[in-house]
C-alpha positions as CSV (number, residue, x, y, z in Angstrom):
1,X,16.1,-3.3,-24.1
2,X,16.1,-3.3,-20.2
3,X,13.0,-4.6,-18.3
4,X,10.7,-1.8,-17.1
5,X,10.4,-2.0,-13.3
6,X,6.9,-2.8,-11.9
7,X,5.4,-1.0,-9.0
8,X,2.1,-1.7,-7.2
9,X,0.1,1.0,-5.5
10,X,-2.3,-0.6,-3.0
11,X,-5.1,1.9,-2.3
12,X,-3.9,4.2,-5.1
13,X,-6.7,6.9,-4.6
14,X,-6.7,9.4,-7.4
15,X,-3.2,8.4,-8.5
16,X,-0.8,11.0,-7.3
17,X,2.0,8.5,-6.7
18,X,0.9,6.4,-9.7
19,X,1.5,9.4,-12.0
20,X,4.9,10.1,-10.4
21,X,6.0,6.5,-10.9
22,X,4.8,6.5,-14.5
23,X,6.6,9.7,-15.2
24,X,9.8,8.1,-13.8
25,X,9.4,5.2,-16.3
26,X,7.8,2.5,-14.1
27,X,5.0,0.2,-15.1
28,X,2.3,0.4,-12.4
29,X,-0.5,-1.8,-11.2
30,X,-2.9,0.6,-9.4
31,X,-5.5,-0.9,-7.1
32,X,-8.4,0.7,-5.3
33,X,-11.9,-0.2,-4.4
34,X,-13.3,3.3,-4.7
35,X,-15.1,3.9,-8.0
36,X,-14.3,7.7,-8.0
37,X,-10.6,7.0,-7.6
38,X,-10.6,4.5,-10.4
39,X,-12.4,7.0,-12.7
40,X,-9.8,9.7,-11.9
41,X,-7.1,7.2,-12.8
42,X,-8.6,6.4,-16.1
43,X,-7.6,9.9,-17.3
44,X,-4.0,8.7,-17.1
45,X,-4.8,5.9,-19.5
46,X,-5.4,8.4,-22.3
47,X,-1.8,9.5,-22.2
48,X,1.1,7.8,-24.0
49,X,1.8,5.6,-20.9
50,X,-1.4,3.5,-21.1
51,X,0.6,0.4,-21.9
52,X,2.4,0.7,-18.6
53,X,-0.7,1.2,-16.4
54,X,-3.0,-1.5,-15.2
55,X,-6.0,-0.4,-13.1
56,X,-7.8,-2.8,-10.8
57,X,-11.0,-1.9,-9.0
58,X,-11.2,-4.4,-6.1
59,X,-11.1,-4.6,-2.3
60,X,-8.1,-5.9,-0.5
61,X,-10.3,-8.8,0.7
62,X,-11.0,-9.9,-2.9
63,X,-7.4,-9.6,-4.0
64,X,-6.1,-13.1,-4.8
65,X,-3.0,-12.3,-6.9
66,X,-0.3,-9.7,-7.2
67,X,2.4,-9.9,-9.9
68,X,6.1,-10.1,-9.0
69,X,7.0,-6.5,-8.3
70,X,10.0,-4.3,-7.7
71,X,8.2,-1.8,-5.5
72,X,5.0,-1.8,-3.5
73,X,3.6,1.4,-2.0
74,X,0.6,1.9,0.3
75,X,-0.2,5.1,2.2
76,X,-2.9,4.8,4.9
77,X,-4.7,2.1,2.9
78,X,-3.7,-1.4,4.1
79,X,-5.3,-0.9,7.6
80,X,-8.7,-0.8,5.9
81,X,-8.4,-4.4,5.0
82,X,-10.8,-6.3,7.2
83,X,-9.0,-8.0,10.1
84,X,-10.0,-11.5,9.0
85,X,-8.3,-11.0,5.6
86,X,-5.3,-8.9,6.8
87,X,-2.8,-11.7,7.4
88,X,-3.6,-13.3,4.0
89,X,-3.1,-9.9,2.3
90,X,0.2,-9.4,4.0
91,X,1.3,-12.8,2.8
92,X,0.3,-11.9,-0.8
93,X,2.2,-8.6,-0.5
94,X,5.3,-10.4,0.8
95,X,5.2,-13.1,-1.9
96,X,4.9,-10.6,-4.7
97,X,8.1,-8.8,-3.8
98,X,11.0,-9.8,-6.0
99,X,14.4,-10.2,-4.4
100,X,15.8,-6.7,-3.8
101,X,12.3,-5.1,-4.1
102,X,11.1,-2.4,-1.7
103,X,7.9,-2.2,0.3
104,X,7.0,1.3,1.6
105,X,3.8,1.4,3.6
106,X,2.0,2.9,6.5
107,X,0.0,1.0,9.1
108,X,-2.1,1.9,12.1
109,X,-1.1,0.7,15.5
110,X,-3.5,-0.8,18.2
111,X,-4.1,2.6,19.9
112,X,-5.3,4.4,16.8
113,X,-8.9,5.7,17.3
114,X,-10.1,3.9,14.1
115,X,-8.6,0.6,15.2
116,X,-10.2,1.0,18.6
117,X,-13.5,1.7,17.0
118,X,-13.2,-1.4,14.7
119,X,-13.0,0.8,11.5
120,X,-9.4,-0.3,10.7
121,X,-7.0,-3.2,11.4
122,X,-4.1,-2.4,13.7
123,X,-0.7,-4.0,13.9
124,X,2.4,-3.9,16.1
125,X,6.0,-3.5,15.0
126,X,6.6,-7.2,15.9
127,X,3.7,-8.2,13.6
128,X,5.2,-6.3,10.6
129,X,8.6,-8.0,11.2
130,X,6.8,-11.3,11.3
131,X,4.7,-10.7,8.2
132,X,7.8,-9.6,6.3
133,X,10.4,-11.9,7.8
134,X,11.9,-12.5,4.3
135,X,12.8,-8.8,4.2
136,X,15.4,-6.5,5.9
137,X,13.7,-3.6,7.7
138,X,15.1,-0.4,6.4
139,X,12.9,2.0,8.4
140,X,10.3,1.4,11.1
141,X,9.0,4.4,13.0
142,X,6.1,4.5,15.3
143,X,4.3,7.8,15.9
144,X,1.4,8.6,18.2
145,X,-0.3,12.0,18.2
146,X,-3.6,13.8,18.5
147,X,-4.2,15.7,15.3
148,X,-7.0,16.8,13.0
149,X,-8.3,14.7,10.2
150,X,-9.0,16.3,6.8
151,X,-12.5,17.2,8.0
152,X,-11.1,19.1,10.9
153,X,-12.2,16.6,13.6
154,X,-9.6,15.5,16.1
155,X,-8.3,12.0,16.1
156,X,-5.7,10.0,18.0
157,X,-3.3,8.7,15.3
158,X,-1.0,5.7,15.9
159,X,1.0,5.3,12.7
160,X,3.7,2.9,11.8
161,X,5.9,3.9,8.9
162,X,7.5,0.8,7.4
163,X,10.1,0.3,4.6
164,X,11.6,-3.1,3.9
165,X,13.7,-4.7,1.3
166,X,13.2,-8.3,0.2
167,X,16.3,-10.4,0.7
168,X,17.9,-12.2,-2.3
């Protein structure tokens, strides 16, 4: 029987991507610090995929281990790791990628309003390449724009889309 691939969703929220990965046959480690998000995810555990879903309620700062993984996903979550723990978290993420594994994540750049206000940790393209030096960068796109947040308030966004593959 072939090994079931393992994905990690860092900052999984209510589990939209988690559900899609489970549906596609992956095992998933879903991590979020938000109690409401974790409660929403628990409804997935009642389905027949519960043996392929591990839910961890923890902050990025408290995270000390990630299992070897085939895919790591994080959308607009990693920047909310406190700056003093960010480099350590990036090391943990990089170490957990198996050879050939993919990381797909978004980060905030230094000119993002939340980064400037101290509410998020910003990175530059060169930082990402350094953190993930054991990977080949497949996609790195930097976007800056003024656009509304979900509450309608305007914000300056500085987003880095990053996809990398761990070298063998």
